C-alpha positions in Angstrom: -4.6 -32.6 -14.4 -3.0 -33.4 -11.1 -1.1 -30.6 -9.3 0.5 -30.3 -5.9 -1.3 -28.1 -3.3 1.6 -25.6 -3.2 1.9 -25.3 -7.0 -1.8 -24.9 -7.3 -1.9 -22.2 -4.6 1.0 -20.3 -6.2 -0.7 -20.3 -9.6 -3.8 -19.0 -8.0 -2.1 -16.2 -6.2 -0.3 -15.2 -9.4 -3.6 -15.0 -11.2 -5.0 -13.0 -8.3 -2.2 -10.5 -8.6 -3.3 -10.0 -12.3 -6.9 -9.4 -11.2 -5.9 -7.0 -8.5 -3.7 -5.1 -11.0 -6.7 -4.7 -13.4 -8.9 -3.6 -10.5 -6.4 -1.0 -9.3 -6.1 0.4 -12.8 -9.8 0.8 -13.0 -10.3 2.1 -9.4 -7.5 4.8 -9.4 -8.5 7.2 -12.2 -5.9 7.9 -15.0 -4.9 11.6 -15.1 -6.3 13.8 -17.7 -3.5 14.4 -20.2 -3.1 16.1 -23.5 -1.7 13.9 -26.4 0.5 16.8 -27.6 3.9 16.4 -26.0 6.6 19.0 -25.4 9.1 17.4 -27.8 6.8 18.3 -30.8 7.2 21.9 -30.0 4.7 24.4 -28.7 1.5 24.8 -30.6 0.8 28.3 -31.8 -1.9 30.0 -29.8 -5.5 29.9 -31.0 -6.4 33.0 -33.0 -8.9 35.5 -31.9 -12.4 34.5 -33.0 -13.8 36.5 -36.0 -17.2 36.6 -37.8 -16.5 37.8 -41.3 -13.8 40.2 -40.1 -10.0 39.6 -40.1 -8.4 39.8 -36.7 -4.7 40.3 -36.5 -4.3 39.0 -32.9 -2.8 35.6 -33.4 -0.1 35.8 -30.7 -0.1 35.4 -26.9 -1.2 38.5 -25.0 1.6 40.4 -23.3 2.5 39.6 -19.7 0.7 41.4 -17.0 3.6 41.2 -14.4 7.3 41.2 -14.8 8.0 38.8 -11.9 6.0 36.4 -9.7 7.1 35.4 -6.2 5.4 32.4 -4.7 5.4 32.1 -0.9 4.2 28.5 -0.2 3.6 27.8 3.4 3.2 24.1 4.5 -0.1 23.3 6.1 -1.4 26.8 6.0 -5.1 26.7 6.9 -7.5 29.3 5.5 -8.6 30.5 9.0 -5.0 31.3 9.9 -5.2 34.2 7.5 -8.9 35.1 7.3 -10.9 36.0 10.4 -9.9 36.5 14.0 -7.0 34.1 13.9 -5.5 36.0 10.9 -5.6 39.3 12.9 -3.8 37.6 15.8 -1.1 35.5 13.9 -0.7 37.3 10.6 -1.8 41.0 11.1 0.0 42.5 8.1 -1.3 39.8 5.8 -4.8 40.4 7.1 -4.4 44.1 6.5 -3.4 43.5 2.8 -6.4 41.2 2.4 -8.9 43.7 3.8 -7.5 47.0 2.6 -4.5 46.5 0.4 -4.1 46.0 -3.3 -4.8 42.2 -3.4 -7.3 39.5 -4.3 -7.9 36.8 -1.8 -9.4 33.3 -2.4 -10.0 30.1 -0.5 -8.3 27.4 -2.6 -9.5 23.8 -2.2 -6.8 21.1 -2.2 -7.7 17.6 -3.5 -7.1 14.8 -1.0 -4.9 13.1 0.0 -3.7 16.4 1.6 0.0 15.7 1.7 2.9 17.8 0.6 3.6 17.2 -3.1 4.0 19.2 -6.3 0.5 20.7 -6.9 1.1 24.0 -8.7 2.7 23.1 -12.0 3.7 25.7 -14.1 7.6 30.6 -14.8 12.0 44.6 -20.2 8.9 47.0 -19.7 8.2 48.5 -16.3 5.5 45.9 -15.3 4.4 45.4 -11.7 5.4 42.4 -9.7 3.1 39.8 -8.2 3.4 38.1 -4.8 1.4 34.9 -4.3 0.9 33.7 -0.8 -0.6 30.2 -0.5 -0.6 26.9 1.3 -0.2 23.4 -0.1 -2.9 22.1 2.3 -4.3 22.7 5.7 -4.2 20.8 8.9 -6.7 19.3 11.3 -7.1 20.5 14.9 -4.6 18.0 16.1 -1.9 19.3 13.6 -2.1 16.3 11.2 -3.1 16.2 7.5 -3.7 13.7 4.8 -7.4 13.3 5.0 -10.3 15.3 3.5 -11.7 17.4 6.3 -12.6 21.0 5.7 -9.6 22.2 7.9 -7.2 20.1 5.9 -8.6 20.9 2.4 -9.2 24.7 2.5 -6.1 26.8 2.2 -5.7 30.6 1.6 -4.6 32.0 -1.7 -3.7 35.7 -1.7 -2.4 37.6 -4.8 -0.7 40.9 -3.9 0.3 43.5 -6.5 0.3 47.2 -7.1 -1.7 46.5 -10.2 -4.8 45.7 -8.2 -6.8 48.7 -7.3 -8.9 48.8 -4.2 -11.4 51.5 -3.6 -11.8 52.9 -0.1 -14.3 50.9 1.9 -14.3 48.0 -0.7 -14.5 44.9 1.5 -14.3 41.6 -0.4 -14.9 38.2 1.0 -12.6 35.4 -0.3 -14.3 33.2 -2.9 -13.8 29.5 -3.1 -11.7 28.3 -6.0 -9.6 25.2 -6.9 -5.9 25.0 -6.4 -5.6 23.9 -10.0 -6.7 27.4 -11.0 -3.4 28.8 -10.0 -1.4 27.3 -13.0 -3.7 28.8 -15.6 -3.8 32.2 -13.8 0.0 32.4 -13.5 0.5 31.4 -17.1 -1.7 34.2 -18.4 -0.2 36.6 -15.9 3.3 36.0 -17.3 2.3 35.9 -20.9 3.1 32.1 -21.3 1.0 29.3 -22.8 -1.3 27.6 -20.3 0.0 24.1 -19.5 -1.7 21.5 -21.8 -2.6 19.2 -18.9 -4.1 22.0 -16.7 -7.7 21.5 -15.7 -7.9 24.9 -13.9 -9.6 28.1 -15.0 -8.4 31.7 -14.9 -9.1 33.6 -11.7 -10.9 36.5 -13.3 -10.3 39.2 -10.7 -6.6 39.2 -11.7 -7.5 40.5 -15.2 -10.7 42.5 -14.6 -8.8 45.8 -14.7 -7.6 45.1 -18.2 -9.5 46.3 -21.4 -12.4 44.2 -22.5 -10.7 42.9 -25.6 -7.8 41.6 -23.4 -10.2 40.1 -21.0 -12.0 38.2 -23.7 -8.7 37.1 -25.2 -7.5 35.7 -21.9 -10.8 33.7 -21.4 -10.8 32.5 -25.0 -7.3 31.0 -24.7 -8.3 29.3 -21.4 -11.5 27.8 -22.9 -9.7 26.6 -26.0 -7.1 24.8 -23.9 -9.8 23.1 -21.8 -11.9 22.2 -24.7 -8.9 20.5 -26.4 -8.2 18.6 -23.2 -11.9 17.5 -23.1 -11.8 16.3 -26.8 -8.8 14.1 -26.1 -10.1 12.5 -23.0 -13.9 12.2 -23.4 -15.2 10.3 -26.4 -18.6 12.0 -26.3 -17.2 15.5 -25.8 -19.7 17.1 -28.3 -22.6 16.4 -25.9 -20.8 18.0 -22.9 -22.6 21.1 -21.7 -19.2 22.9 -21.3 -18.3 22.3 -24.9 -21.6 23.6 -26.2 -21.2 26.7 -24.0 -17.6 27.2 -25.4 -18.9 27.0 -29.0 -21.6 29.5 -28.2 -19.1 31.8 -26.5 -16.8 31.6 -29.4 -19.5 32.6 -31.9 -20.5 35.6 -29.7 -16.9 36.5 -29.3 -16.5 36.6 -33.1 -19.5 38.9 -33.4 -18.1 41.2 -30.7 -14.7 41.3 -32.6 -16.5 42.3 -35.8 -18.4 45.0 -34.0 -15.3 46.1 -32.2 -13.4 46.6 -35.4 -16.2 48.7 -36.9 -16.8 50.9 -33.9 -14.6 50.8 -30.8 -16.9 52.8 -28.5 -20.6 52.1 -28.1 -23.1 50.9 -25.5 -24.0 48.0 -27.7 -20.4 46.9 -27.8 -20.1 47.1 -24.0 -23.3 45.1 -23.4 -22.4 42.4 -25.9 -18.9 42.2 -24.4 -20.3 41.7 -21.0 -22.6 39.0 -22.3 -19.7 37.2 -23.9 -17.7 37.6 -20.7 -20.4 35.9 -18.6 -20.7 33.1 -21.3 -17.0 32.4 -21.2 -17.0 32.3 -17.4 -19.8 29.8 -17.4 -18.2 27.7 -20.1 -14.9 27.7 -18.1 -16.6 26.7 -14.9 -18.5 23.8 -16.7 -15.4 22.6 -18.6 -13.3 22.6 -15.5 -15.9 20.6 -13.6 -16.3 18.1 -16.5 -12.6 17.5 -16.6 -12.3 17.3 -12.8 -15.2 14.8 -12.8 -13.3 12.8 -15.5 -10.3 12.7 -13.2 -12.5 11.3 -10.4 -14.4 8.9 -12.6 -14.1 5.1 -11.9 -13.5 2.7 -14.7 -16.2 0.3 -13.6 -15.7 -2.2 -16.4 -12.0 -2.7 -15.5 -13.0 -2.9 -11.9 -15.6 -5.6 -12.6 -13.1 -7.7 -14.7 -10.5 -7.6 -11.9 -13.1 -8.4 -9.3 -14.5 -11.4 -11.2 -11.0 -12.8 -11.7 -10.1 -12.4 -8.0 -13.4 -13.9 -6.7 -13.1 -16.9 -9.0 -9.7 -17.6 -7.6 -10.9 -17.3 -4.0 -13.9 -19.6 -4.7 -11.6 -22.1 -6.3 -9.3 -22.0 -3.3 -12.1 -22.5 -0.9 -13.6 -25.4 -2.8 -10.2 -27.1 -3.1 -9.6 -27.1 0.7 -10.6 -30.8 1.2 -8.3 -32.1 -1.6 -5.4 -29.7 -1.0 -5.0 -30.6 2.7 -5.0 -34.3 2.2 -1.9 -36.3 3.1 -0.7 -36.4 -0.5 -1.1 -32.6 -0.8 -2.4 -33.1 -4.4 -5.6 -32.2 -6.2 -7.2 -32.9 -9.5 -7.8 -29.9 -11.7 -10.5 -30.9 -14.3 -9.4 -29.4 -17.6 -10.2 -32.0 -20.2 -13.8 -33.1 -19.7 -16.4 -32.5 -22.6 -18.6 -30.6 -20.3 -15.7 -28.3 -19.4 -15.0 -27.7 -23.1 -18.6 -26.8 -24.0 -19.0 -24.4 -21.0 -15.6 -22.9 -21.7 -16.4 -21.9 -25.3 -19.9 -20.7 -24.4 -18.5 -18.4 -21.7 -15.8 -17.1 -24.1 -18.6 -16.1 -26.6 -20.7 -14.4 -23.9 -17.6 -12.4 -22.5 -16.6 -11.4 -26.0 -20.0 -10.1 -26.8 -20.1 -8.2 -23.5 -16.7 -6.7 -24.2 -17.8 -5.5 -27.6 -21.0 -4.0 -26.3 -19.3 -2.2 -23.4 -16.4 -0.8 -25.4 -18.5 0.5 -28.3 -21.0 2.2 -26.0 -18.7 3.6 -23.4 -18.9 7.4 -23.0 -15.6 7.7 -21.2 -12.2 6.1 -21.5 -11.8 2.6 -20.3 -8.5 0.9 -19.6 -9.6 -2.6 -20.5 -11.2 -1.4 -23.7 -8.0 0.2 -24.6 -6.1 -3.1 -24.5 -5.3 -5.0 -27.7 -7.6 -7.8 -28.6 -4.9 -10.3 -27.9 -4.4 -9.0 -24.3 -8.1 -8.6 -23.6 -8.9 -12.0 -25.1 -6.2 -13.6 -22.9 -7.9 -12.2 -19.8 -11.3 -13.4 -21.0 -9.9 -16.9 -21.7 -8.4 -17.0 -18.2 -11.7 -15.9 -16.6 -13.6 -18.5 -18.6 -11.2 -21.3 -17.6 -11.4 -20.2 -13.9 -15.2 -20.3 -14.1 -15.3 -23.7 -15.7 -12.7 -25.2 -13.3 -14.7 -23.7 -10.3 -17.9 -25.2 -11.6 -16.2 -28.6 -12.1 -14.6 -28.6 -8.6 -18.0 -27.5 -7.0 -19.7 -30.4 -8.8 -17.2 -32.9 -7.5 -17.6 -31.5 -4.0 -21.4 -31.8 -4.1 -21.3 -35.3 -5.7 -18.5 -36.6 -3.6 -19.7 -35.0 -0.4 -16.4 -33.6 0.5 -17.0 -31.1 3.2 -14.2 -29.2 5.0 -13.1 -30.7 8.3 -10.7 -29.6 10.9 -8.0 -31.7 9.4 -8.7 -33.6 6.1 -5.7 -35.8 6.8 -7.6 -37.2 9.8 -11.4 -37.0 9.2 -12.1 -38.0 12.9 -10.2 -35.1 14.3 -12.2 -32.5 16.2 -12.3 -28.7 16.2 -10.3 -27.3 19.0 -10.5 -23.9 20.7 -7.5 -22.8 18.7 -9.1 -23.9 15.4 -12.3 -21.9 16.3 -10.2 -18.9 17.2 -8.4 -19.0 13.9 -11.7 -19.3 12.0 -13.5 -16.6 13.9 -10.5 -14.3 14.0 -10.1 -14.5 10.3 -13.8 -13.9 9.7 -13.9 -11.0 12.2 -10.9 -9.3 10.6 -12.5 -9.5 7.2 -15.7 -8.1 8.4 -14.0 -5.2 10.2 -12.6 -4.0 6.9 -16.0 -2.6 6.0 -15.7 0.2 8.6 -13.5 3.2 8.2 -12.6 3.3 11.9 -11.5 -0.3 11.9 -9.4 0.3 8.8 -7.7 3.2 10.4 -7.1 1.3 13.6 -6.5 -2.1 12.0 -3.4 -2.6 14.3 -5.8 -2.9 17.2 -7.5 -5.9 15.5 -4.2 -7.7 15.0 -3.0 -6.9 18.5 -6.2 -8.3 19.9 -6.0 -11.4 17.7 -2.3 -12.1 18.7 -3.1 -11.6 22.5 -6.1 -13.9 22.3 -3.9 -16.4 20.5 -1.5 -16.4 23.3 -4.2 -16.9 25.8 -5.6 -19.9 23.8 -2.1 -21.4 23.6 -1.7 -21.0 27.3 -5.0 -22.8 27.9 -4.0 -25.5 25.4 -0.7 -26.0 27.1 -2.3 -26.3 30.6 -4.8 -28.8 29.3 -2.3 -31.0 27.5 0.1 -31.0 30.4 -2.3 -31.3 33.3 -5.9 -32.1 32.4 -6.5 -33.4 28.9 -9.8 -33.7 27.2 -10.6 -37.2 28.4 -8.3 -37.5 31.4 -5.0 -37.5 29.6 -3.3 -35.4 26.9 -4.0 -36.5 23.3 -0.4 -35.6 22.3 2.7 -34.0 23.9 4.0 -34.8 27.4 2.3 -37.4 29.5 3.2 -38.0 33.2 3.5 -41.7 34.1 4.0 -43.3 37.5 6.7 -45.9 37.9 8.9 -47.5 40.6 11.3 -44.6 40.3 8.6 -42.0 40.7 7.0 -39.8 38.0 8.5 -39.8 34.5 7.5 -37.9 31.4 6.8 -39.6 28.1 5.4 -38.6 24.8 1.9 -39.7 23.6 1.0 -39.6 19.9 -2.5 -39.0 18.8 -4.4 -38.7 15.5 -3.6 -34.9 15.4 0.1 -35.3 16.0 1.2 -36.3 12.4 3.1 -33.2 11.4 5.9 -32.3 13.8 8.4 -34.7 15.1 11.3 -34.7 17.6 13.3 -37.4 15.9 13.3 -38.2 12.2 13.6 -41.9 12.7 11.2 -42.7 15.5 7.6 -42.0 16.4 8.4 -40.7 19.9 11.4 -38.9 21.5 14.3 -40.6 23.2 14.9 -40.3 27.0 17.3 -37.4 26.4 14.6 -35.5 24.6 12.0 -35.7 27.4 11.2 -32.3 28.9 12.6 -31.9 32.3 11.2 -29.8 35.1 12.7 -26.4 34.0 11.8 -26.9 30.4 8.3 -28.0 31.4 7.8 -24.7 33.2 9.2 -22.8 30.3 6.6 -24.4 28.1 3.9 -23.2 30.5 5.3 -19.8 30.8 6.1 -19.1 27.1 2.6 -17.8 26.1 2.8 -15.3 28.9 6.3 -14.2 28.0 5.1 -13.7 24.4 2.2 -11.7 25.7 4.5 -9.5 27.7 6.8 -8.9 24.7 3.8 -7.9 22.6 2.7 -5.4 25.2 6.1 -3.8 25.3 6.2 -3.5 21.6 2.8 -1.7 21.5 4.4 1.0 23.6 7.2 1.6 21.1 5.2 3.1 18.2 1.9 4.7 18.3 0.1 4.2 15.0 -3.3 4.5 13.4 -5.2 7.8 13.7 -6.9 8.1 17.0 -3.8 7.9 19.2 -1.0 8.5 16.7 -0.4 12.0 18.2 0.2 10.7 21.7 3.9 10.4 22.8 5.4 6.9 22.7 8.7 5.3 23.6 9.9 5.7 20.1 9.5 9.5 20.2 11.2 9.6 23.6 14.2 7.5 22.2 14.6 9.6 19.0 14.8 12.9 20.8 18.2 14.5 20.9 18.2 14.4 24.7 18.1 10.6 24.8 20.7 9.6 22.2 22.7 7.7 24.8 19.8 5.6 25.8 19.0 5.0 22.2 22.6 3.9 21.5 22.6 1.4 24.4 19.2 0.0 23.3 20.3 -0.4 19.7 23.5 -2.1 20.6 21.7 -4.5 23.0 19.1 -5.3 20.3 21.8 -6.1 17.7 23.6 -8.3 20.3 20.3 -10.2 20.9 19.8 -10.6 17.2 23.3 -12.1 16.8 22.8 -14.5 19.7 19.4 -15.7 18.4 20.4 -16.0 14.7 23.9 -17.4 14.8 22.8 -20.7 16.3 21.8 -22.1 13.0 24.5 -20.6 10.8 27.7 -22.1 9.5 31.0 -20.7 10.9 31.6 -18.5 7.9 28.1 -17.1 8.1 28.4 -16.4 11.8 31.5 -14.3 11.2 29.7 -12.4 8.3 26.7 -11.9 10.5 28.7 -10.5 13.4 30.6 -8.1 11.1 27.4 -7.1 9.4 25.6 -6.2 12.6 28.7 -4.3 13.7 28.5 -2.4 10.4 24.8 -1.6 11.1 25.7 0.2 14.3 28.6 2.0 12.5 26.2 3.1 9.8 23.7 4.6 12.3 26.6 6.2 14.2 27.9 7.7 10.9 24.5 9.4 10.1 24.2 10.6 13.7 21.4 8.5 15.0 23.5 6.8 17.7 26.9 7.4 19.1 30.1 5.5 20.1 31.0 5.5 23.8 34.5 6.9 23.0 32.9 9.7 20.8 29.9 11.0 22.7 29.8 14.4 21.1 30.9 13.4 17.6 29.9 16.0 14.9 31.2 14.1 11.9 27.9 13.2 10.4 27.8 11.8 6.8 25.4 9.8 4.7 27.0 6.5 5.8 27.4 5.3 2.3 30.6 3.3 2.9 29.3 1.7 6.1 25.9 0.7 4.5 27.6 -0.8 1.5 29.9 -2.7 3.9 26.8 -4.3 5.4 25.3 -5.0 1.9 28.3 -7.0 1.1 27.8 -9.3 4.0 24.0 -9.5 3.3 24.7 -10.7 -0.2 27.4 -13.1 1.0 25.1 -14.7 3.5 22.3 -15.0 1.0 24.8 -16.5 -1.6 26.1 -19.0 1.0 22.5 -20.1 1.8 21.5 -20.4 -1.9 24.7 -22.5 -2.6 23.8 -24.9 0.3 20.2 -25.2 -1.0 21.6 -26.1 -4.5 24.0 -28.6 -3.0 21.2 -30.2 -1.1 19.4 -31.0 -4.3 22.5 -32.9 -5.5 23.3 -34.6 -2.2 19.8 -36.1 -1.4 20.9 -37.7 1.8 22.3 -34.5 3.4 19.1 -33.1 4.9 21.0 -30.9 7.3 22.5 -29.0 4.4 19.1 -27.8 3.2 18.2 -26.8 6.8 21.4 -24.7 7.2 20.8 -23.1 3.8 17.3 -22.1 4.6 18.5 -20.6 7.9 21.3 -18.7 6.2 18.8 -17.1 3.8 16.7 -16.2 6.7 19.8 -14.8 8.5 20.6 -12.6 5.5 17.1 -11.2 5.5 17.4 -10.5 9.3 20.7 -8.6 8.7 19.1 -6.6 5.9 16.2 -5.7 8.1 18.5 -4.6 10.8 20.2 -2.2 8.4 17.0 -0.7 7.1 15.2 -0.4 10.4 15.5 2.9 12.3 17.5 2.5 15.6 14.5 2.7 17.8 12.8 -0.1 15.9 15.7 -2.6 16.4 13.9 -3.9 19.5 11.1 -4.9 17.2 13.5 -7.1 15.3 15.0 -8.6 18.5 11.6 -9.3 20.0 10.4 -10.9 16.7 13.4 -13.3 16.9 12.8 -14.0 20.5 9.1 -14.8 20.1 10.0 -17.1 17.2 12.5 -18.9 19.4 10.1 -19.3 22.2 7.3 -20.6 20.0 9.6 -23.0 18.1 11.1 -24.5 21.2 8.3 -24.4 23.8 5.0 -24.3 21.8 5.1 -25.7 18.3 7.4 -28.6 19.0 5.9 -29.9 22.3 2.2 -29.3 21.3 2.8 -30.6 17.7 0.4 -28.3 15.9 -0.3 -29.2 12.3 1.0 -27.2 9.3 -2.2 -25.3 8.8 -2.2 -24.0 12.4 1.4 -23.1 12.4 1.0 -21.3 9.1 -1.9 -19.2 10.4 0.0 -18.3 13.6 3.0 -17.2 11.5 0.7 -15.0 9.4 -0.9 -13.4 12.4 2.3 -12.6 14.0 3.7 -11.3 10.8 0.8 -8.9 10.4 1.1 -7.8 14.1 4.8 -7.1 13.6 3.9 -5.0 10.5 2.1 -2.6 12.8 4.7 -3.0 15.7 7.2 -1.4 13.2 5.0 1.8 13.2 3.3 1.1 10.0 -0.4 1.8 9.4 -2.9 1.9 6.6 -1.8 5.5 5.9 0.6 6.1 3.1 2.3 8.8 5.2 3.8 6.1 7.6 5.8 4.5 4.9 9.5 5.0 5.8 10.9 6.0 2.5 14.4 6.6 4.0 14.9 2.8 3.8 15.1 3.2 0.0 18.1 5.5 0.3 20.3 3.5 2.6 23.7 3.1 1.0 22.7 5.1 -2.2 24.3 8.4 -3.3 21.3 9.4 -5.4 17.8 8.0 -6.1 18.0 4.8 -8.1 14.5 3.6 -8.8 14.6 -0.2 -8.7 16.9 -0.6 -5.6 15.0 2.2 -3.8 11.6 0.5 -4.5 12.8 -2.9 -3.4 14.5 -1.7 -0.2 11.4 0.5 0.8 9.1 -2.5 0.1 11.3 -4.9 2.2 11.7 -2.3 5.0 7.9 -1.8 5.2 7.0 -5.5 5.0 9.9 -6.9 6.9 7.6 -8.3 9.6 5.5 -10.5 7.3 8.5 -11.5 5.2 10.7 -12.6 8.1 7.8 -14.6 9.7 7.1 -16.3 6.3 10.7 -17.2 5.8 10.9 -18.6 9.3 7.9 -20.7 8.5 9.6 -22.3 5.5 12.7 -23.1 7.6 10.7 -24.5 10.5 8.5 -26.8 8.5 11.4 -28.0 6.4 13.5 -28.9 9.5 10.9 -30.0 11.9 8.2 -31.9 10.0 7.7 -35.6 9.6 5.3 -35.2 6.7 6.7 -34.4 3.3 3.5 -32.5 2.4 3.8 -29.9 5.2 5.3 -27.3 2.9 2.5 -27.8 0.3 -0.1 -27.5 3.0 1.5 -24.4 4.4 1.7 -22.8 0.9 -1.9 -23.4 0.3 -3.0 -22.1 3.7 -0.9 -19.0 3.4 -2.3 -18.2 0.0 -5.8 -18.8 1.2 -5.6 -16.7 4.3 -4.0 -13.8 2.3 -6.6 -14.1 -0.5 -9.7 -13.9 1.7 -9.1 -10.3 3.0 -8.0 -8.8 -0.4 -10.9 -10.4 -2.2 -13.5 -9.2 0.2 -11.9 -5.8 0.4 -12.2 -5.0 -3.3 -15.9 -5.8 -3.1 -16.3 -3.5 -0.1 -14.3 -0.8 -1.8 -16.4 -1.0 -4.9 -19.6 -0.7 -2.9 -18.1 2.2 -0.8 -16.5 4.1 -3.7 -18.6 7.2 -3.0 -17.9 7.1 0.7 -16.7 10.3 2.3 -13.4 8.7 3.3 -12.8 6.6 0.2 -9.6 8.5 -0.7 -8.3 9.2 2.7 -8.9 5.8 4.4 -10.1 3.0 2.0 -7.9 3.7 -1.1 -4.5 3.7 0.8 -5.5 0.4 2.5 -6.3 -1.0 -1.0 -2.8 -0.2 -2.1 -1.4 -1.9 0.9 -3.5 -5.0 0.3 -2.3 -5.1 -3.4 1.3 -4.9 -2.3 0.8 -7.5 0.4 -0.7 -9.9 -2.2 2.4 -9.4 -4.5 4.7 -10.2 -1.6 2.5 -13.2 -0.8 3.0 -14.4 -4.4 6.7 -14.2 -3.9 6.4 -16.1 -0.7 4.4 -18.8 -2.3 7.0 -19.2 -5.1 9.6 -19.7 -2.4 7.4 -22.3 -0.7 6.9 -24.1 -4.0 10.6 -24.0 -4.8 11.5 -25.6 -1.5 8.7 -28.2 -1.9 10.2 -29.1 -5.4 13.6 -29.5 -3.7 11.9 -32.1 -1.4 10.4 -33.9 -4.3 13.7 -34.0 -6.1 15.4 -35.5 -3.0 12.7 -38.1 -2.5 
């Protein structure tokens, strides 16, 4: 079966998305939930245990408090209340902790330590209860989100007149879990414990109650946890906590029988104390078992996803020699007898493994929970990928097809730029195994982009002055004639992709670079380097230096709104000048009005100001202004799509397709301008400026091939992802982009806008790549080559990373560092799949025209 390189790469990335989805579902544990839902009504409380005697206590115990007031302080660290710092900063609270009627604990929050709903929960003269707590702590630098002791430990203080404190009774705070608060407050208010709660009762709250009530409270809590364990752990009967619960219930029944017979005796008290300790042990063990269930990895699902992803990566790597040939086509062996025999054999083996794993699993497994049709489909896909990979490997070994610098021209050599691309990609992949490099990944991309500029500068000087063997292999050549020195273009074996004129092999006299343009070519890498250095100063990101002040913080302060307004207006003007050159007159007008609307939107919400209204206090949500811009965005995108569809009908009108692609790109630029915060608008302007410089003065004169241009676009797209202020920390996602122009939260538009706002850098550079290759290439296979290279260079990091994450799943920073990066990689792969679909669609348009 013969497929184009782009179509083949798109199919591979789509399959890879499926594999990553299965891996993520196994890596991130499913929450422990009860199957009983609220719509079925509340279940009656479990009756009090009895052993041959009839107990009439079948209702919930009465509430202990009439009202509960929760004071939740953001980022309240435990040593801010307990110890010397508490005496200094919170003296009255410290007095209540040490001498007042209170119980104090150190509650442990689960990472990631970010603000989110954690405590899920609600006339007799009963006392009131004041709960003072923090949602998480903070590090010494004031940040939070990781799993250090300072960020995890928070104070939990329960204050009530119901708590008695003897003189001189000094209690040290015990360590508990934040999840214990829900169960404690439910019992304190006489309400059912939430079905999904994995916490246990804080016993000091009820230790002043009669023994029967204490045992009743503990029994209700253990019954709730044991039911949750039964519904989420297949082998619950073997769990130590469940066995302790059954033992406690039997002892409790004996105590009830004895209590009903004689209410006051030493034997009754001793047995009650024993039951109490048994219940507390059972609660602790059950809570730990359920918490462990929450943190348990679904290894089988992870392995299935990993196998699929690695098979796709191996297939892409083995297909490089065929995919990058001039025809941009490759043979996918699907019909050979050997393929069929191996395919059915692998299916049988995988089915047997699936049955064995799913019947012997002691915990829940997502892949085992799928229907046989869905699970069988994944196994068929994995089998087919393995067989195709083996067939392609056999052809490579038999045919001797080894990767070369350029399969189109076997004689071409590896240049410094090619080696940089190879070593840079390998170095980036290897760096993902270290937590510090993951936290500071932006430094890796800044280094690679800067090194790329230096390599381009060296290549430019060599091509224009020295040459490898005395004269440049391609590009500008200086010739001596009667009229002095003249410039002419020389074609070489590596100059097959880009062209200056669609009808001739070399440019005309009017296209020869003159003196000023020649110096611009030589200066362009250094200008790009300077732009990148300025952008680094705009947003501090990562972890090590994120707390340091940057230009963005300076601009967003209220004292510098005038400077921010001027910079935003100037950036929008630069965006218009650089984008309008390739648009139709109608799109130019729409772009101008749209960019004006962007400034009006930011002025409406108070981010910038108009010169004639410097002290405007009329701040709104800017709904009308934002929707005004959305109209122009959709209009420009519609115009570009219409031109692309026309270009399929009018095969001879190549310019129409070029204009259509540029208008789609312009619409995306306008949308990015709307979603970017004002201080980030220079990032967009510099991105367009660098694209213009590289297009006019680097890619065209030096005539890089499609693979090199694709990698350069990818690298700059990744660098601009971090120039925006993004990082591998979920906290840096600007969710405000999802609410631009919306009155209320609407899930699908909010998700799409947030995703585009976050990945605007890679998306804009990818769309520019499509336009550039469609408008500047001589070879019809350039888009297919670019699609394949883009898919490959995106697949290598994500495939390697899931292997690293699997091996590091018990690392100290797995949840604070590695798992957020895994989510970013998964989302990036999904966007890559969309980009490859766009590549393939444009390539099919070329085939239709030809």
